[in-house]
C-alpha positions in Angstrom: -225.1 -37.1 256.5 -225.8 -34.0 259.1 -224.1 -30.8 259.0 -223.1 -31.1 262.6 -221.5 -34.6 262.0 -218.5 -33.3 262.2 -218.6 -31.6 265.1 -220.3 -34.7 267.2 -217.1 -37.0 265.4 -214.8 -34.4 266.8 -216.2 -34.8 270.4 -214.6 -38.3 270.6 -211.0 -36.7 270.1 -211.1 -34.1 273.0 -210.6 -36.1 276.0 -208.0 -38.5 274.5 -206.0 -35.4 273.1 -206.5 -33.5 276.4 -205.1 -36.5 278.4 -202.2 -37.2 275.9 -200.9 -33.6 275.9 -201.4 -33.2 279.4 -199.5 -36.3 280.6 -196.5 -35.5 278.0 -196.3 -32.2 279.9 -196.2 -33.5 283.0 -193.5 -36.3 281.9 -191.6 -33.8 280.6 -191.7 -31.8 283.9 -191.1 -34.7 285.6 -187.9 -35.6 283.7 -186.6 -31.8 283.9 -187.1 -31.5 287.9 -186.4 -35.4 288.7 -189.7 -36.0 290.4 -192.3 -38.8 289.8 -195.5 -37.1 290.7 -196.3 -34.8 288.1 -196.9 -37.5 285.3 -200.2 -38.5 287.4 -201.4 -35.2 288.5 -201.4 -33.8 284.9 -202.7 -36.8 283.6 -205.9 -36.6 285.8 -206.3 -33.0 285.3 -206.3 -33.7 281.5 -209.1 -35.9 281.9 -211.1 -33.5 283.8 -210.4 -30.7 281.6 -211.2 -33.2 278.2 -214.4 -33.9 280.0 -215.1 -30.2 280.6 -214.3 -29.3 277.1 -216.6 -32.0 275.9 -219.8 -30.9 277.7 -219.1 -27.1 276.7 -218.8 -28.4 273.0 -221.7 -30.5 273.2 -224.0 -27.9 274.8 -223.2 -25.2 272.2 -226.3 -24.4 269.8 -225.6 -25.5 266.1 
């Protein structure tokens, strides 16, 4: 197994983790403020943030 295998395997967890965490934040804020629009906003922001993090990590040199 390559020494960088762990780093590349972790890339698959970046996007789902970012989406779940940001959606949970949006859901919590919706619950606190009594709104319904923050969950989808944070969901989209988490997906975009996860993609940027994955691209940035993939471009790092070993």
